[in-house]
TORPAGU-320212 format. One line per field, with one value per atom (N, C-alpha, C, CB): residue number from 1; residue in one letter; atom name; x, y, z. Coordinates in pm, 1 decimal, always signed. Glycine has a CB too. Layout:
fimar	(NUM,...)
kevex	(A,...)
vexlum	(CA,...)
x	(X,...)
y	(Y,...)
z	(Z,...)
//
This chain:
fimar	(1,1,1,1,2,2,2,2,3,3,3,3,4,4,4,4,5,5,5,5,6,6,6,6,7,7,7,7,8,8,8,8,9,9,9,9,10,10,10,10,11,11,11,11,12,12,12,12,13,13,13,13,14,14,14,14,15,15,15,15,16,16,16,16,17,17,17,17,18,18,18,18,19,19,19,19,20,20,20,20,21,21,21,21,22,22,22,22,23,23,23,23,24,24,24,24,25,25,25,25,26,26,26,26,27,27,27,27,28,28,28,28,29,29,29,29,30,30,30,30,31,31,31,31,32,32,32,32,33,33,33,33,34,34,34,34,35,35,35,35,36,36,36,36,37,37,37,37,38,38,38,38,39,39,39,39,40,40,40,40,41,41,41,41,42,42,42,42,43,43,43,43,44,44,44,44,45,45,45,45,46,46,46,46,47,47,47,47,48,48,48,48,49,49,49,49,50,50,50,50,51,51,51,51,52,52,52,52,53,53,53,53,54,54,54,54,55,55,55,55,56,56,56,56,57,57,57,57,58,58,58,58,59,59,59,59,60,60,60,60,61,61,61,61,62,62,62,62,63,63,63,63,64,64,64,64,65,65,65,65,66,66,66,66,67,67,67,67,68,68,68,68,69,69,69,69,70,70,70,70,71,71,71,71,72,72,72,72,73,73,73,73,74,74,74,74,75,75,75,75,76,76,76,76,77,77,77,77,78,78,78,78,79,79,79,79,80,80,80,80,81,81,81,81,82,82,82,82,83,83,83,83,84,84,84,84,85,85,85,85,86,86,86,86,87,87,87,87,88,88,88,88)
kevex	(X,X,X,X,X,X,X,X,X,X,X,X,X,X,X,X,X,X,X,X,X,X,X,X,X,X,X,X,X,X,X,X,X,X,X,X,X,X,X,X,X,X,X,X,X,X,X,X,X,X,X,X,X,X,X,X,X,X,X,X,X,X,X,X,X,X,X,X,X,X,X,X,X,X,X,X,X,X,X,X,X,X,X,X,X,X,X,X,X,X,X,X,X,X,X,X,X,X,X,X,X,X,X,X,X,X,X,X,X,X,X,X,X,X,X,X,X,X,X,X,X,X,X,X,X,X,X,X,X,X,X,X,X,X,X,X,X,X,X,X,X,X,X,X,X,X,X,X,X,X,X,X,X,X,X,X,X,X,X,X,X,X,X,X,X,X,X,X,X,X,X,X,X,X,X,X,X,X,X,X,X,X,X,X,X,X,X,X,X,X,X,X,X,X,X,X,X,X,X,X,X,X,X,X,X,X,X,X,X,X,X,X,X,X,X,X,X,X,X,X,X,X,X,X,X,X,X,X,X,X,X,X,X,X,X,X,X,X,X,X,X,X,X,X,X,X,X,X,X,X,X,X,X,X,X,X,X,X,X,X,X,X,X,X,X,X,X,X,X,X,X,X,X,X,X,X,X,X,X,X,X,X,X,X,X,X,X,X,X,X,X,X,X,X,X,X,X,X,X,X,X,X,X,X,X,X,X,X,X,X,X,X,X,X,X,X,X,X,X,X,X,X,X,X,X,X,X,X,X,X,X,X,X,X,X,X,X,X,X,X,X,X,X,X,X,X,X,X,X,X,X,X)
vexlum	(N,CA,C,CB,N,CA,C,CB,N,CA,C,CB,N,CA,C,CB,N,CA,C,CB,N,CA,C,CB,N,CA,C,CB,N,CA,C,CB,N,CA,C,CB,N,CA,C,CB,N,CA,C,CB,N,CA,C,CB,N,CA,C,CB,N,CA,C,CB,N,CA,C,CB,N,CA,C,CB,N,CA,C,CB,N,CA,C,CB,N,CA,C,CB,N,CA,C,CB,N,CA,C,CB,N,CA,C,CB,N,CA,C,CB,N,CA,C,CB,N,CA,C,CB,N,CA,C,CB,N,CA,C,CB,N,CA,C,CB,N,CA,C,CB,N,CA,C,CB,N,CA,C,CB,N,CA,C,CB,N,CA,C,CB,N,CA,C,CB,N,CA,C,CB,N,CA,C,CB,N,CA,C,CB,N,CA,C,CB,N,CA,C,CB,N,CA,C,CB,N,CA,C,CB,N,CA,C,CB,N,CA,C,CB,N,CA,C,CB,N,CA,C,CB,N,CA,C,CB,N,CA,C,CB,N,CA,C,CB,N,CA,C,CB,N,CA,C,CB,N,CA,C,CB,N,CA,C,CB,N,CA,C,CB,N,CA,C,CB,N,CA,C,CB,N,CA,C,CB,N,CA,C,CB,N,CA,C,CB,N,CA,C,CB,N,CA,C,CB,N,CA,C,CB,N,CA,C,CB,N,CA,C,CB,N,CA,C,CB,N,CA,C,CB,N,CA,C,CB,N,CA,C,CB,N,CA,C,CB,N,CA,C,CB,N,CA,C,CB,N,CA,C,CB,N,CA,C,CB,N,CA,C,CB,N,CA,C,CB,N,CA,C,CB,N,CA,C,CB,N,CA,C,CB,N,CA,C,CB,N,CA,C,CB,N,CA,C,CB,N,CA,C,CB,N,CA,C,CB,N,CA,C,CB,N,CA,C,CB,N,CA,C,CB,N,CA,C,CB,N,CA,C,CB,N,CA,C,CB)
x	(+799.1,+817.0,+736.4,+977.4,+714.6,+675.3,+600.6,+783.5,+533.5,+463.6,+540.7,+294.1,+668.9,+749.4,+751.2,+893.5,+774.4,+794.7,+939.1,+808.1,+917.0,+1023.3,+1048.7,+1163.5,+967.7,+974.2,+847.6,+1006.1,+859.1,+732.4,+786.7,+636.4,+704.3,+698.4,+674.5,+618.7,+763.9,+725.6,+727.7,+828.9,+644.4,+630.9,+682.6,+500.7,+763.9,+795.6,+678.0,+913.4,+623.8,+525.0,+385.9,+532.3,+292.4,+123.8,+77.9,+31.8,+163.8,+108.2,+213.0,+59.8,+197.7,+309.8,+228.0,+418.0,+312.2,+257.2,+335.6,+283.2,+272.7,+351.8,+292.5,+350.3,+383.7,+341.6,+416.5,+393.8,+327.0,+351.2,+338.6,+258.0,+444.5,+446.8,+431.7,+578.5,+316.6,+306.1,+363.0,+163.9,+373.4,+452.3,+322.7,+530.5,+211.2,+101.6,-20.9,+79.1,-113.3,-231.3,-303.6,-304.3,-371.9,-474.6,-606.9,-405.3,-720.6,-835.1,-859.4,-930.8,-803.1,-830.7,-963.1,-788.3,-1002.1,-1124.0,-1112.4,-1222.3,-1008.3,-989.1,-833.8,-1043.9,-826.8,-681.2,-678.3,-661.6,-567.1,-555.1,-444.7,-549.7,-445.8,-361.8,-337.8,-414.1,-200.9,-185.0,-105.8,-152.0,-118.3,-32.0,-0.7,-98.7,+78.8,+110.4,-0.4,+217.0,-29.7,-149.1,-67.6,-230.7,-177.5,-124.4,-34.0,-234.5,-94.7,+1.0,+168.4,-73.1,+191.4,+315.4,+412.0,+311.5,+318.8,+385.4,+422.2,+312.3,+571.6,+632.8,+570.9,+768.6,+491.8,+401.9,+279.9,+397.6,+236.3,+75.7,-27.7,+7.0,+3.6,-57.4,-19.3,-68.0,-113.7,-75.9,-89.7,-170.6,-72.3,-116.0,-33.6,-60.6,+53.4,+114.8,+70.5,+247.7,-37.8,-126.8,-172.1,-274.0,-188.0,-273.4,-415.8,-269.5,-455.6,-601.1,-690.1,-643.9,-661.8,-767.6,-658.9,-847.0,-702.8,-612.1,-701.1,-519.7,-645.5,-706.5,-613.3,-734.2,-695.0,-603.0,-645.6,-631.4,-554.7,-585.1,-527.6,-510.2,-574.5,-514.8,-429.5,-633.7,-319.9,-241.9,-190.3,-151.2,-184.9,-135.3,+14.7,-198.2,+75.4,+218.1,+265.9,+315.9,+368.6,+421.1,+439.9,+549.3,+452.1,+456.2,+329.9,+522.6,+195.3,+94.0,+53.3,+11.5,+18.5,-23.9,-133.9,-60.3,-240.3,-375.4,-421.0,-512.8,-503.6,-532.5,-685.3,-435.3,-736.5,-872.0,-883.6,-913.8,-970.2,-984.2,-1049.3,-1032.2,-1002.1,-1053.4,-1132.1,-956.8,-1105.7,-1166.6,-1103.0,-1191.0,-1184.2,-1123.0,-1189.4,-1169.8,-1074.6,-1076.2,-1030.1,-943.7,-1059.9,-1039.7,-991.7,-1202.2,-873.6,-809.6,-858.4,-643.7,-910.7,-973.8,-872.4,-1102.0,-828.9,-721.8,-749.6,-659.4,-896.1,-946.2,-985.4,-1067.3,-995.7,-1006.5,-890.0,-1053.9,-888.5,-796.5,-676.8,-847.7,-559.2,-442.8,-452.2,-337.9,-498.7,-505.5,-651.8,-449.6,-658.2,-802.6,-797.8,-844.1,-933.8,-940.1,-1058.3,-950.2,-1036.3,-1095.6,-1147.1,-1016.1,-1295.1,-1304.9,-1279.8,-1424.5,-1278.5,-1277.4,-1411.9,-1243.5,-1408.0,-1528.7,-1573.7,-1522.2,-1499.0,-1539.9,-1517.9,-1434.6)
y	(-777.5,-938.1,-969.2,-986.7,-905.8,-922.9,-786.6,-985.3,-830.6,-695.4,-670.1,-702.7,-686.5,-637.0,-493.2,-683.0,-447.2,-285.0,-259.2,-214.3,-147.4,-70.2,-132.9,-88.1,-247.9,-286.3,-256.0,-434.9,-132.4,-49.1,+63.9,+27.3,+108.2,+238.8,+329.9,+252.7,+402.9,+505.3,+645.3,+502.7,+739.5,+860.5,+966.5,+875.1,+1083.3,+1188.2,+1270.4,+1258.7,+1306.2,+1384.0,+1313.1,+1466.0,+1370.7,+1347.1,+1312.0,+1479.7,+1341.0,+1324.6,+1248.3,+1472.9,+1177.1,+1136.1,+1068.7,+1028.2,+1052.8,+1006.7,+885.3,+1126.3,+767.7,+652.3,+648.8,+520.1,+624.8,+566.9,+427.7,+674.6,+344.6,+203.6,+191.9,+106.7,+163.6,+131.1,-18.3,+179.5,-32.3,-180.5,-188.9,-231.3,-326.5,-352.4,-331.1,-539.3,-348.2,-331.7,-300.0,-462.7,-241.2,-179.8,-293.0,-99.0,-217.7,-343.2,-264.0,-430.6,-339.5,-281.9,-300.1,-308.1,-269.0,-303.2,-334.3,-219.7,-422.8,-396.5,-393.9,-495.9,-406.3,-373.6,-331.8,-474.8,-310.3,-246.9,-297.2,-64.7,-349.0,-383.4,-317.9,-505.2,-288.3,-211.5,-287.4,-78.7,-292.7,-354.7,-311.5,-458.2,-302.4,-240.2,-343.6,-111.7,-318.8,-400.8,-428.5,-338.7,-517.5,-504.7,-434.9,-665.8,-397.0,-336.7,-414.2,-318.1,-557.1,-642.7,-676.9,-772.1,-634.4,-610.5,-504.6,-626.1,-379.6,-254.2,-250.5,-144.4,-186.7,-169.0,-75.6,-125.0,+29.9,+91.5,+69.1,+201.8,-57.4,-124.1,-40.7,-143.6,+99.4,+147.9,+130.8,+250.3,+184.4,+186.8,+342.9,+86.9,+441.3,+602.7,+626.0,+732.6,+524.0,+560.1,+502.3,+531.8,+427.5,+353.1,+477.4,+257.5,+469.2,+538.4,+550.5,+470.5,+687.5,+671.4,+690.7,+798.7,+801.4,+866.3,+858.4,+1045.0,+776.8,+776.8,+787.4,+650.1,+834.1,+831.6,+751.6,+974.7,+684.5,+595.9,+658.3,+417.4,+682.9,+738.8,+633.6,+894.7,+623.7,+558.2,+656.2,+509.3,+636.3,+711.4,+655.5,+754.5,+719.5,+652.4,+677.2,+703.9,+767.7,+719.1,+807.2,+756.6,+788.8,+830.1,+975.7,+764.2,+1045.8,+1194.1,+1278.6,+1200.7,+1202.3,+1275.9,+1323.7,+1227.4,+1473.5,+1552.0,+1506.7,+1675.2,+1470.4,+1427.2,+1288.0,+1564.3,+1198.0,+1101.7,+1077.2,+996.7,+961.2,+917.1,+874.7,+810.7,+931.6,+880.8,+781.5,+955.4,+646.6,+537.7,+491.9,+466.0,+579.3,+584.6,+658.0,+463.8,+687.6,+751.4,+644.3,+930.9,+637.5,+492.3,+560.6,+349.9,+493.8,+514.7,+366.4,+568.6,+361.3,+247.4,+249.7,+249.4,+133.0,+122.5,+75.1,+24.2,+144.6,+96.3,+1.4,+196.2,-7.8,-88.5,-217.3,-16.3,-227.2,-352.1,-445.7,-332.7,-542.0,-639.7,-564.4,-737.5,-620.4,-572.8,-557.1,-650.9,-649.9,-633.1,-608.5,-758.2,-504.0,-444.5,-442.6,-305.6,-474.1,-469.0,-367.2,-602.7,-258.4,-162.6,-178.2,-67.6,-202.7,-212.3,-72.7,-270.5,-71.5,+51.2,+101.8,+5.3,+240.4,+296.3,+332.7,+415.5,+332.5,+416.1,+287.7,+572.1)
z	(-729.7,-701.2,-581.8,-670.9,-466.6,-365.6,-265.6,-323.6,-145.9,-98.4,+22.3,-65.7,+36.9,+159.2,+169.6,+156.2,+298.7,+295.6,+210.5,+473.3,+125.2,+74.2,-92.2,+185.4,-113.1,-259.3,-324.7,-279.9,-356.1,-418.2,-513.6,-292.0,-583.3,-643.5,-568.2,-733.5,-486.6,-384.9,-457.3,-255.7,-418.4,-455.5,-353.9,-486.8,-378.7,-298.7,-295.4,-342.1,-167.4,-156.6,-140.4,-263.2,-192.1,-172.4,-296.2,-122.5,-418.0,-536.8,-672.3,-565.8,-744.8,-823.4,-951.5,-735.1,-1052.6,-1205.6,-1237.6,-1335.3,-1300.1,-1340.7,-1458.7,-1258.4,-1560.5,-1706.7,-1712.6,-1846.0,-1763.4,-1804.6,-1946.3,-1739.4,-2016.8,-2168.0,-2217.0,-2222.5,-2269.8,-2333.1,-2458.9,-2350.8,-2489.5,-2619.1,-2755.6,-2609.2,-2695.2,-2798.7,-2721.4,-2890.7,-2807.8,-2765.5,-2717.3,-2871.4,-2585.7,-2522.4,-2485.7,-2362.1,-2454.5,-2402.3,-2288.0,-2454.8,-2147.9,-2027.5,-1985.9,-1960.3,-1897.2,-1847.1,-1692.8,-1898.6,-1610.4,-1497.1,-1448.3,-1434.2,-1327.7,-1295.1,-1154.2,-1309.1,-1084.7,-972.5,-895.9,-976.9,-763.0,-687.5,-567.6,-661.5,-548.8,-430.8,-328.4,-451.7,-185.0,-87.1,+22.7,-27.5,+86.0,+202.9,+302.3,+273.6,+362.3,+459.2,+580.7,+503.1,+654.5,+804.1,+872.3,+908.0,+894.1,+969.4,+923.3,+972.6,+807.5,+774.8,+788.0,+686.0,+776.7,+815.4,+941.2,+794.7,+926.6,+1068.2,+1161.7,+1058.5,+1126.3,+1227.3,+1243.6,+1220.3,+1197.4,+1187.9,+1114.0,+1340.7,+1032.5,+935.8,+812.0,+952.6,+720.4,+584.1,+557.3,+486.6,+599.0,+566.0,+428.7,+704.9,+405.7,+258.8,+141.6,+250.2,+179.5,+63.6,-22.3,+128.3,-150.5,-245.0,-200.5,-374.0,-216.0,-169.2,-314.0,-39.6,-342.2,-473.6,-561.9,-464.2,-700.1,-819.4,-931.2,-832.3,-1055.9,-1182.0,-1274.5,-1233.4,-1370.9,-1473.2,-1602.0,-1473.1,-1674.4,-1830.3,-1914.9,-1873.0,-2022.8,-2159.0,-2234.9,-2261.9,-2280.5,-2354.5,-2469.2,-2286.6,-2604.8,-2717.3,-2701.1,-2855.7,-2643.4,-2636.3,-2498.5,-2793.6,-2442.9,-2311.5,-2299.1,-2283.7,-2403.3,-2445.9,-2465.2,-2570.9,-2459.8,-2460.2,-2350.9,-2508.9,-2376.1,-2257.5,-2169.1,-2299.4,-2253.1,-2173.8,-2256.8,-2182.1,-2190.7,-2254.7,-2215.9,-2230.5,-2222.4,-2200.5,-2066.7,-2290.8,-1986.5,-1854.6,-1850.9,-1770.4,-1800.8,-1786.5,-1649.3,-1816.3,-1545.1,-1432.3,-1312.9,-1404.9,-1209.8,-1081.2,-981.2,-1048.8,-895.7,-815.5,-666.2,-889.1,-577.6,-415.0,-353.4,-332.7,-304.8,-268.8,-114.3,-300.3,-75.2,+77.5,+152.9,+100.0,+254.9,+331.2,+433.4,+386.2,+459.0,+553.1,+461.1,+637.1,+326.5,+269.3,+256.2,+153.2,+149.5,+118.0,+74.1,+15.2,+75.8,+24.3,-114.0,+56.6,-214.4,-357.4,-370.7,-444.7,-464.4,-494.2,-619.4,-440.1,-693.7,-814.6,-860.0,-858.5,-957.8,-1015.7,-1158.9,-1005.3,-1192.1,-1308.5,-1408.6,-1314.0,-1518.4,-1631.1,-1622.6,-1796.1,-1610.2,-1597.8,-1745.4,-1499.9,-1834.7,-1959.4,-2056.1,-1997.8)
//
């Protein structure tokens, strides 16, 4: 609901996976990723922000591999909310 430190989907370590199940099939045109800005970070840095990430489209949450929709990189020097267009 907000972008305050600690209100997030935190991953342990340097890698993680997230599956979001939707109620119906969609054809996305873009994805957004938001991280707290440096000004709200207790340390003044956002090294915990995701850097490189992949987005796959799956038919169901148990599918081993899906359709790669894009490979992206979050710019830690950019705006907190960044939009990434679907590449496929």
